C-alpha positions as CSV (number, residue, x, y, z in Angstrom):
1,M,0.0,0.0,0.0
2,E,1.4,3.4,-1.0
3,T,2.2,6.0,1.7
4,S,-0.4,8.4,0.5
5,E,-3.1,5.7,1.0
6,T,-1.7,4.9,4.4
7,E,-1.9,8.5,5.6
8,T,-5.4,8.8,4.3
9,L,-6.5,5.6,6.0
10,S,-4.9,6.4,9.3
11,L,-7.3,9.4,9.6
12,F,-10.2,7.9,7.7
13,N,-13.8,8.1,9.0
14,V,-16.4,6.1,7.1
15,P,-20.1,5.9,7.8
16,V,-20.2,2.1,7.5
17,L,-17.4,-0.4,7.8
18,I,-18.2,-3.8,6.4
19,V,-16.1,-6.8,7.5
20,G,-16.3,-9.6,4.9
21,G,-16.2,-9.4,1.1
22,G,-18.4,-12.3,0.2
23,L,-21.9,-11.9,-1.2
24,A,-23.4,-10.5,2.0
25,G,-20.7,-7.8,2.5
26,L,-20.4,-6.8,-1.1
27,S,-24.2,-6.6,-1.5
28,M,-24.4,-4.4,1.6
29,S,-21.8,-2.1,0.2
30,L,-23.5,-2.1,-3.2
31,F,-26.9,-1.1,-1.8
32,L,-25.4,1.6,0.5
33,S,-23.3,3.0,-2.3
34,W,-26.4,3.2,-4.5
35,Y,-28.1,5.2,-1.8
36,G,-25.1,7.5,-1.6
37,I,-23.8,6.2,1.7
38,R,-20.0,5.7,1.8
39,S,-18.7,2.3,3.0
40,M,-15.5,0.4,3.2
41,V,-15.4,-3.4,2.8
42,V,-12.4,-5.3,4.2
43,E,-11.8,-8.9,3.1
44,K,-9.0,-11.1,4.4
45,H,-8.7,-13.1,1.2
46,P,-6.5,-11.6,-1.7
47,E,-9.3,-11.5,-4.3
48,P,-13.0,-12.4,-4.9
49,A,-14.1,-16.0,-4.9
50,R,-12.7,-18.3,-7.5
51,L,-14.9,-21.3,-6.9
52,P,-18.6,-21.0,-8.2
53,R,-19.9,-21.8,-4.6
54,A,-23.3,-20.1,-4.5
55,R,-24.7,-20.5,-8.1
56,G,-28.5,-20.0,-8.1
57,H,-30.1,-16.7,-7.3
58,N,-33.9,-16.8,-6.9
59,A,-36.3,-14.3,-8.4
60,R,-36.6,-12.3,-5.1
61,T,-32.9,-11.7,-5.0
62,M,-33.0,-10.6,-8.6
63,E,-35.8,-8.1,-7.8
64,L,-33.3,-6.4,-5.4
65,F,-30.6,-6.2,-8.0
66,R,-33.1,-4.9,-10.5
67,A,-34.0,-2.1,-8.0
68,V,-30.4,-0.8,-8.2
69,G,-30.0,-1.2,-11.9
70,L,-27.8,-4.3,-11.9
71,E,-30.2,-7.0,-13.1
72,E,-29.3,-6.9,-16.8
73,I,-25.5,-6.7,-16.1
74,I,-25.8,-9.9,-14.0
75,R,-27.9,-11.7,-16.5
76,E,-25.4,-11.0,-19.3
77,A,-22.8,-12.9,-17.3
78,Q,-25.1,-15.8,-16.3
79,S,-24.0,-19.4,-16.5
80,P,-24.5,-21.4,-19.7
81,T,-26.4,-23.8,-17.4
82,A,-29.2,-21.2,-16.8
83,A,-31.7,-23.1,-18.9
84,N,-31.0,-26.4,-17.0
85,S,-33.8,-27.5,-14.7
86,G,-34.6,-30.1,-12.1
87,M,-32.7,-32.2,-9.6
88,V,-32.3,-35.9,-9.8
89,R,-31.0,-38.5,-7.3
90,V,-29.2,-41.3,-9.1
91,E,-26.9,-44.3,-8.5
92,S,-24.5,-42.7,-11.0
93,L,-24.9,-40.7,-14.1
94,M,-24.8,-43.9,-16.1
95,G,-27.0,-45.8,-13.6
96,H,-30.6,-45.8,-12.4
97,E,-32.5,-42.6,-11.6
98,L,-33.8,-43.0,-8.0
99,A,-36.0,-39.9,-7.7
100,H,-36.8,-36.6,-9.4
101,L,-36.8,-33.9,-6.7
102,S,-39.2,-31.0,-6.4
103,E,-39.3,-28.4,-3.6
104,G,-42.4,-26.5,-4.6
105,L,-41.0,-23.8,-6.7
106,S,-43.4,-22.9,-9.5
107,A,-42.0,-23.2,-13.1
108,D,-44.0,-20.0,-13.9
109,L,-43.8,-17.2,-11.3
110,S,-45.5,-14.6,-13.6
111,T,-48.4,-14.1,-11.2
112,I,-46.0,-13.4,-8.3
113,T,-43.2,-11.4,-10.0
114,P,-42.1,-10.3,-13.4
115,I,-38.5,-11.3,-12.6
116,E,-36.9,-14.6,-13.2
117,G,-34.1,-16.2,-11.1
118,C,-30.6,-16.3,-12.4
119,V,-27.8,-18.9,-12.5
120,I,-24.5,-17.3,-12.0
121,G,-21.6,-18.6,-9.9
122,Q,-20.3,-16.6,-7.0
123,D,-16.9,-16.4,-8.8
124,Q,-18.6,-14.5,-11.6
125,L,-21.0,-12.4,-9.5
126,E,-18.6,-11.0,-6.9
127,P,-16.3,-9.2,-9.4
128,I,-19.4,-7.5,-10.9
129,L,-20.4,-6.3,-7.4
130,V,-16.9,-5.1,-6.7
131,D,-16.8,-3.1,-10.0
132,Q,-20.2,-1.5,-9.3
133,I,-19.3,-0.6,-5.7
134,K,-16.2,1.2,-6.9
135,E,-18.1,3.0,-9.7
136,L,-20.6,4.2,-7.1
137,G,-17.8,5.5,-4.8
138,G,-17.5,2.6,-2.3
139,T,-14.1,1.1,-1.2
140,V,-13.2,-2.6,-1.2
141,R,-9.9,-3.7,0.3
142,F,-8.8,-7.3,-0.2
143,N,-6.0,-8.8,1.8
144,T,-7.2,-6.8,4.8
145,E,-8.4,-8.2,8.1
146,L,-10.1,-6.9,11.2
147,L,-8.0,-7.2,14.3
148,S,-10.2,-5.7,16.9
149,F,-13.1,-3.2,17.4
150,E,-14.7,-1.3,20.2
151,Q,-17.8,0.9,20.3
152,D,-19.3,3.7,22.3
153,E,-22.5,5.7,22.1
154,E,-21.3,7.6,19.0
155,M,-18.8,5.5,17.0
156,V,-17.2,2.2,16.3
157,T,-13.4,2.2,16.3
158,S,-11.8,-0.7,14.4
159,L,-8.2,-1.8,14.0
160,I,-7.5,-3.4,10.6
161,R,-4.3,-4.8,9.0
162,Q,-3.2,-5.0,5.5
163,R,-1.9,-8.6,5.4
164,T,0.8,-8.3,2.7
165,T,2.5,-5.2,4.3
166,G,1.6,-5.8,7.9
167,Q,0.5,-2.1,8.2
168,T,-2.3,-1.4,10.7
169,F,-4.9,1.4,10.6
170,R,-7.7,2.7,12.8
171,I,-11.0,3.2,11.1
172,R,-13.8,5.2,12.8
173,S,-17.3,4.4,11.6
174,L,-20.8,5.1,12.6
175,Y,-21.8,1.5,12.1
176,L,-20.0,-1.9,11.7
177,I,-21.5,-4.7,9.6
178,A,-20.4,-8.3,10.5
179,A,-20.5,-10.1,7.2
180,D,-17.6,-12.3,8.2
181,G,-19.2,-15.7,7.8
182,N,-20.4,-18.7,9.7
183,H,-17.5,-18.5,12.3
184,S,-17.9,-14.7,12.7
185,S,-15.2,-13.4,15.0
186,I,-17.3,-10.2,15.5
187,R,-20.3,-12.2,16.6
188,E,-18.0,-14.1,19.0
189,A,-16.5,-10.9,20.4
190,L,-20.0,-9.6,21.0
191,G,-20.9,-12.7,23.0
192,I,-23.9,-13.4,20.7
193,Q,-24.8,-17.1,20.9
194,T,-26.2,-19.3,18.1
195,Q,-28.8,-22.0,18.1
196,G,-29.4,-24.9,15.7
197,P,-27.7,-28.3,15.0
198,G,-24.5,-26.6,13.9
199,T,-22.1,-28.4,11.6
200,I,-23.9,-31.0,9.5
201,S,-21.0,-32.1,7.4
202,Y,-18.0,-31.0,5.4
203,T,-17.9,-31.4,1.7
204,T,-15.3,-30.9,-1.0
205,D,-15.7,-28.5,-3.9
206,V,-13.8,-30.0,-6.8
207,A,-13.8,-28.4,-10.3
208,F,-12.9,-30.7,-13.1
209,E,-13.0,-31.2,-16.8
210,A,-14.3,-34.3,-18.6
211,D,-16.5,-35.4,-21.4
212,L,-19.7,-36.7,-19.8
213,S,-21.9,-36.7,-22.8
214,A,-22.3,-40.5,-22.9
215,A,-23.5,-40.5,-19.3
216,L,-25.8,-37.5,-19.6
217,R,-28.0,-39.0,-22.3
218,R,-29.0,-35.5,-23.4
219,R,-30.3,-34.6,-19.9
220,R,-29.9,-30.9,-18.9
221,V,-30.3,-31.2,-15.2
222,Y,-29.3,-28.5,-12.8
223,L,-28.0,-30.8,-10.0
224,Y,-27.4,-34.6,-9.6
225,F,-27.3,-36.2,-6.1
226,I,-25.4,-39.5,-6.2
227,S,-26.4,-42.2,-3.8
228,N,-23.8,-44.9,-4.1
229,S,-22.3,-47.1,-1.3
230,A,-18.9,-46.9,-3.0
231,L,-18.7,-43.2,-2.3
232,P,-17.8,-41.6,1.1
233,D,-20.9,-41.8,3.3
234,G,-22.6,-43.1,0.2
235,Q,-23.2,-39.6,-1.1
236,A,-21.9,-37.1,-3.6
237,G,-23.1,-34.3,-5.9
238,L,-22.4,-33.3,-9.5
239,M,-23.3,-30.0,-11.1
240,P,-22.5,-28.8,-14.6
241,L,-20.7,-25.5,-14.9
242,D,-20.7,-24.9,-18.7
243,N,-22.9,-27.8,-20.1
244,E,-19.8,-28.9,-22.0
245,R,-16.8,-30.1,-20.1
246,K,-16.6,-28.3,-16.8
247,W,-18.2,-29.8,-13.7
248,S,-18.3,-29.3,-10.0
249,F,-18.1,-32.4,-7.8
250,G,-18.6,-32.6,-4.0
251,F,-18.3,-35.5,-1.5
252,P,-18.2,-35.7,2.3
253,V,-15.0,-35.3,4.2
254,H,-14.4,-35.8,8.0
255,P,-11.8,-33.5,9.6
256,E,-12.6,-35.0,12.9
257,R,-11.2,-38.3,11.5
258,G,-8.0,-36.5,10.4
259,E,-9.1,-36.1,6.8
260,R,-7.6,-33.0,5.2
261,R,-8.0,-31.2,2.0
262,E,-4.3,-31.5,1.5
263,D,-4.8,-35.3,1.3
264,M,-7.4,-35.0,-1.5
265,T,-5.0,-35.8,-4.4
266,D,-5.9,-35.7,-8.1
267,E,-5.9,-39.5,-8.1
268,R,-8.3,-39.8,-5.2
269,C,-10.7,-37.2,-6.7
270,I,-10.6,-38.9,-10.1
271,E,-11.4,-42.3,-8.5
272,L,-14.5,-40.9,-6.9
273,I,-15.6,-38.9,-9.9
274,R,-15.4,-42.1,-12.0
275,I,-17.7,-43.9,-9.5
276,A,-20.2,-41.0,-9.5
277,V,-20.3,-40.9,-13.3
278,G,-20.2,-44.6,-13.7
279,I,-17.4,-44.8,-16.3
280,P,-14.4,-46.6,-14.8
281,D,-11.8,-45.3,-17.3
282,L,-13.2,-41.7,-17.7
283,A,-10.5,-39.2,-18.6
284,V,-10.6,-36.4,-15.9
285,K,-8.6,-33.2,-15.3
286,I,-8.8,-31.7,-11.9
287,L,-8.8,-27.8,-12.0
288,P,-7.2,-25.6,-9.2
289,A,-9.5,-24.1,-6.7
290,Y,-7.4,-21.0,-5.7
291,P,-4.6,-19.4,-7.7
292,W,-2.6,-18.8,-4.5
293,D,-2.9,-22.3,-3.2
294,S,-1.3,-25.5,-4.5
295,V,-4.1,-27.6,-3.1
296,K,-6.7,-28.0,-5.8
297,V,-9.7,-29.0,-3.6
298,G,-11.9,-26.6,-1.6
299,V,-13.6,-27.8,1.6
300,W,-16.9,-26.3,2.6
301,E,-18.5,-26.6,6.0
302,Q,-22.2,-27.2,5.7
303,A,-23.8,-25.9,8.8
304,A,-27.2,-25.0,10.1
305,R,-27.2,-22.4,12.9
306,Y,-28.7,-19.0,13.6
307,A,-27.8,-16.1,15.8
308,E,-29.9,-15.2,18.9
309,R,-29.5,-11.5,18.1
310,Y,-28.7,-9.6,14.9
311,R,-27.6,-6.3,16.6
312,S,-25.4,-5.1,19.4
313,K,-25.6,-1.3,19.6
314,R,-23.8,-0.1,16.5
315,V,-22.8,-3.5,15.2
316,F,-25.1,-5.6,12.9
317,L,-24.8,-9.2,11.8
318,A,-25.7,-10.1,8.1
319,G,-25.4,-13.2,6.0
320,D,-23.7,-16.3,7.4
321,S,-22.7,-14.5,10.6
322,A,-26.5,-14.2,11.3
323,H,-27.6,-17.5,9.8
324,A,-25.6,-20.4,8.4
325,V,-27.8,-21.9,5.7
326,L,-27.3,-25.2,3.9
327,P,-27.2,-24.9,0.1
328,A,-30.7,-25.2,-1.3
329,G,-32.5,-23.2,-4.0
330,G,-30.4,-20.0,-3.7
331,L,-31.7,-19.5,-0.2
332,G,-28.3,-19.0,1.4
333,A,-27.2,-16.2,-0.9
334,G,-30.7,-14.9,-1.3
335,T,-31.3,-14.6,2.5
336,A,-27.9,-12.8,2.9
337,I,-28.6,-10.3,0.1
338,Q,-32.1,-9.6,1.4
339,D,-30.5,-8.9,4.8
340,A,-28.3,-6.4,3.1
341,F,-31.1,-4.6,1.3
342,N,-33.3,-4.5,4.4
343,L,-30.6,-2.9,6.5
344,A,-29.2,-0.6,3.8
345,W,-32.4,1.3,3.1
346,K,-32.9,1.8,6.8
347,L,-29.3,3.0,7.4
348,N,-29.8,5.4,4.5
349,L,-32.9,7.0,6.1
350,V,-31.3,7.2,9.6
351,L,-28.0,8.6,8.4
352,H,-29.7,11.2,6.3
353,G,-31.9,12.2,9.3
354,N,-35.2,11.1,7.7
355,A,-36.0,8.4,10.2
356,G,-35.5,7.8,13.9
357,P,-32.7,5.5,15.1
358,A,-35.3,3.0,16.3
359,L,-35.9,2.1,12.7
360,L,-32.7,0.1,12.8
361,D,-34.2,-2.1,15.5
362,T,-36.7,-3.4,12.9
363,Y,-33.8,-5.0,11.0
364,E,-33.6,-7.8,13.6
365,D,-37.4,-7.8,14.2
366,E,-37.9,-8.5,10.5
367,R,-34.9,-10.6,9.3
368,K,-34.3,-12.8,12.3
369,P,-37.6,-14.8,12.0
370,I,-36.9,-15.3,8.3
371,G,-33.3,-16.3,8.8
372,T,-34.2,-18.8,11.5
373,L,-37.0,-20.3,9.3
374,T,-34.6,-20.5,6.3
375,V,-32.0,-22.4,8.4
376,Q,-34.6,-24.8,9.5
377,Q,-36.1,-25.3,6.0
378,T,-32.7,-25.8,4.3
379,L,-31.9,-28.5,6.8
380,Q,-35.2,-30.2,5.8
381,R,-34.2,-29.8,2.1
382,H,-30.9,-31.4,2.8
383,F,-32.6,-34.5,4.3
384,Y,-35.0,-34.5,1.3
385,R,-32.3,-34.2,-1.4
386,T,-30.0,-36.8,0.1
387,G,-32.8,-39.2,1.2
388,T,-31.1,-39.4,4.7
389,A,-34.1,-38.5,6.9
390,E,-37.8,-37.7,6.8
391,S,-38.5,-34.0,5.8
392,T,-41.2,-31.5,6.1
393,L,-41.0,-28.7,3.5
394,I,-42.6,-25.4,3.1
395,D,-43.0,-24.9,-0.6
396,S,-40.3,-22.6,-2.2
397,D,-42.9,-20.1,-3.5
398,S,-44.0,-19.4,0.1
399,L,-40.5,-19.4,1.5
400,I,-39.1,-17.0,-1.1
401,F,-42.1,-14.7,-1.7
402,G,-44.7,-15.5,1.0
403,Y,-43.0,-14.5,4.2
404,R,-44.5,-11.8,6.4
405,Y,-42.7,-9.0,8.4
406,R,-44.0,-7.8,11.7
407,S,-42.2,-4.7,13.1
408,A,-42.6,-1.1,14.0
409,A,-41.9,-0.3,10.3
410,I,-45.2,-1.9,9.3
411,M,-48.7,-0.6,10.1
412,L,-50.2,-4.0,10.8
413,E,-53.9,-4.7,10.4
414,P,-56.1,-6.6,12.9
415,G,-55.4,-10.3,12.8
416,A,-51.8,-9.9,11.5
417,D,-50.3,-11.3,14.7
418,E,-52.2,-14.5,14.2
419,A,-51.3,-14.9,10.5
420,P,-48.7,-17.5,9.6
421,L,-45.1,-16.4,9.1
422,T,-45.3,-17.8,5.5
423,Q,-48.2,-18.6,3.1
424,H,-48.4,-19.0,-0.6
425,P,-48.1,-15.6,-2.2
426,T,-51.1,-16.1,-4.4
427,T,-53.3,-16.1,-1.2
428,Q,-52.0,-12.7,-0.1
429,H,-53.8,-9.5,-1.2
430,G,-51.6,-6.5,-0.3
431,E,-51.7,-7.0,3.5
432,P,-49.2,-4.7,5.3
433,G,-46.0,-6.7,6.0
434,T,-46.2,-8.8,2.8
435,H,-44.5,-8.6,-0.5
436,A,-46.4,-6.2,-2.7
437,P,-48.5,-8.0,-5.3
438,H,-47.3,-8.0,-8.9
439,V,-49.7,-6.4,-11.3
440,M,-48.9,-5.5,-14.9
441,L,-50.0,-1.9,-15.7
442,E,-49.5,0.3,-18.8
443,R,-48.2,3.8,-19.2
444,D,-48.9,5.4,-22.5
445,G,-49.2,2.0,-24.1
446,W,-46.0,0.6,-22.6
447,P,-46.2,-2.3,-20.1
448,I,-44.9,-1.5,-16.6
449,P,-44.9,-3.9,-13.7
450,T,-45.8,-2.5,-10.3
451,I,-42.3,-3.4,-9.1
452,D,-40.8,-0.8,-11.4
453,L,-42.9,2.0,-9.7
454,Y,-41.0,1.7,-6.4
455,R,-37.4,0.8,-7.2
456,G,-35.7,1.3,-3.9
457,F,-37.8,4.3,-2.7
458,W,-40.9,4.9,-0.6
459,T,-43.9,5.0,-3.0
460,L,-47.5,5.8,-2.6
461,L,-49.9,4.1,-5.0
462,I,-53.3,5.7,-5.3
463,G,-56.6,4.6,-6.8
464,E,-58.1,6.6,-9.7
465,D,-60.4,8.6,-7.4
466,G,-57.7,9.3,-4.7
467,A,-56.6,12.8,-5.8
468,A,-56.7,13.9,-2.2
469,W,-53.9,11.5,-1.3
470,R,-51.7,13.0,-4.0
471,E,-52.3,16.6,-2.8
472,A,-51.5,15.4,0.8
473,A,-48.3,13.7,-0.3
474,Q,-47.1,16.8,-2.0
475,R,-47.3,18.7,1.2
476,L,-45.1,16.3,3.1
477,S,-41.5,17.2,4.0
478,F,-40.6,13.5,3.4
479,R,-40.2,12.6,-0.3
480,L,-42.6,10.0,-1.5
481,L,-42.8,8.8,-5.1
482,V,-46.5,9.0,-6.0
483,D,-48.3,7.1,-8.8
484,S,-52.1,7.3,-9.4
485,L,-54.1,5.1,-11.6
486,G,-55.6,7.2,-14.4
487,E,-53.0,9.9,-14.1
488,N,-50.0,10.4,-16.4
489,G,-51.2,7.6,-18.6
490,L,-51.0,4.9,-15.9
491,E,-53.7,2.3,-16.6
492,D,-54.8,-0.9,-14.9
493,V,-55.2,-2.8,-18.1
494,S,-55.5,-6.2,-16.4
495,G,-58.2,-5.0,-14.0
496,L,-56.5,-6.7,-11.1
497,W,-54.9,-3.8,-9.2
498,Y,-57.7,-3.1,-6.8
499,E,-58.4,-6.7,-5.9
500,S,-54.7,-7.5,-5.6
501,F,-53.9,-4.6,-3.2
502,G,-57.2,-4.8,-1.4
503,V,-58.3,-1.2,-1.7
504,G,-61.0,0.8,-3.5
505,T,-60.8,3.6,-6.1
506,E,-60.2,6.2,-3.3
507,G,-57.7,4.1,-1.5
508,A,-53.9,4.3,-1.1
509,V,-51.1,1.9,-0.5
510,L,-47.6,2.8,0.9
511,I,-44.8,0.6,-0.4
512,R,-41.4,0.4,1.3
513,P,-38.1,0.6,-0.6
514,D,-37.8,-3.2,-0.4
515,G,-41.2,-3.7,-2.1
516,F,-43.1,-4.7,1.0
517,V,-46.4,-3.1,1.9
518,A,-46.1,-0.8,4.9
519,W,-49.7,0.5,5.1
520,R,-52.9,0.8,3.2
521,E,-56.2,2.6,3.4
522,T,-59.1,1.1,1.6
523,G,-60.8,4.4,0.9
524,N,-60.7,8.2,1.5
525,V,-60.3,9.7,5.0
526,D,-61.2,13.1,6.4
527,N,-57.6,14.4,6.6
528,P,-55.3,12.6,4.2
529,Y,-52.3,14.8,5.1
530,A,-52.7,14.1,8.9
531,T,-53.1,10.4,8.1
532,L,-49.9,10.2,6.0
533,E,-48.0,12.2,8.7
534,R,-49.1,9.8,11.4
535,V,-48.3,6.7,9.3
536,L,-44.8,8.0,8.4
537,D,-44.1,9.0,12.0
538,R,-44.9,5.3,12.9
539,V,-43.1,3.4,10.1
540,L,-40.1,5.7,10.1
541,C,-39.9,5.6,13.9
542,R,-39.7,9.4,13.9
543,R,-41.1,10.0,17.4
544,N,-37.5,9.8,18.8
545,M,-35.6,11.6,16.1
546,D,-33.2,13.4,18.5
547,A,-31.7,10.1,19.8
548,P,-28.1,9.4,18.7
549,R,-27.8,7.9,15.2
């Protein structure tokens, strides 16, 4: 690091310091940067991920990337396997198919969202996020680790070290985000306990090249689970990386028995790959996992645990530090990225003085129940996929789009406390605390989905006879985006908007930056301005605006 950078860093104050440069930390920085909040990411590894790791990103995750203008850039870099579908449990690729697996994700989500999921490896996605963060003014520093931190009522002071030079710096930030993974040192330093079964297993991540066309028999499957007694623990997994010659292979390892990644030689991996494929003399080339490491095999701890708290004063947990999720349906990466967006828009409002500091408490109130449920459900999916235990699944549509928030940032309606945490999204009708319904509208003859009306901002949607709500919104000191049916060419061509949102022609719906319904009024009221002021005071926690931020 150059001297000028050292001098700058030694005196540097940043609103938000993020520890951990994986998907959770980079997404947090991306969303904050998009809102104009400066952040610094420190990551101990020398560069972004080189193994694909997290590969599938569900439609809800892509909604958030769409909100900040990144959806198309990500889709342009998606995997050649994006059109693959389904999961199969087999004896080997050449052998019998034991089961076709389904976890309740609809093939057609067009009634729930206009957005599709995306298949892109973590090794491809992380560099995109880094580039976008830098373009928006954020800072990402690899080969840099957190040594210690302390916090008081006004600030967090952290000591970080650049690992190649050994230089240390003090960073003062208003908030610290712990995105430092399953074994979070920050979580441990805060004394935050975890619950759940913990480590389920360790598995390898082996990238290899081979011609498997004979074994595939023209199948284009997303993921193969191998159940074969000749494999370690009788289990393995195969996933295509390019639908041609590149594959990812995983099998269980047991560190507690002295098994090490250093012992996973090319010969051993090739032997197991041949068993999984079912071709004894298959030509296989093992690819390196990390450019800085002579050992070619990655080892991945598969764990299921969740933190008892997501916040300690000015420090927040996000991603794996808050919930270690088993790989299933993009739920691990998706839950982490949704954590990041939920906290980012709230930090934006608090740091700009537009919301009370108590708004930050709603991050834990909203995300902790979802993180806990996701940990539990991915454990059930692990049992289902591997056939190792009985399982009880909530369908993926409900898990991804049908969850419900309950917090001070929502004006809950009667009965909301008794409503289930998740339900199928097609049974929801705009209730506060739920994902806003998808309705296709038109503006001047051009189709526009409702999700594009509130990309990352607070938005008031009004029925065609609700002009009083627009007039009231224009008087507010807080900026709301306002869209009215029947105005500026906006038309409900499907005729579904009122039924979907549960309001009448004089009604109004307040949508949060994350696309969740904060409040609704079915018709007109005597004083729309006073009503909106009261609602915003509540959902922005503005009654205690003078407390320290």
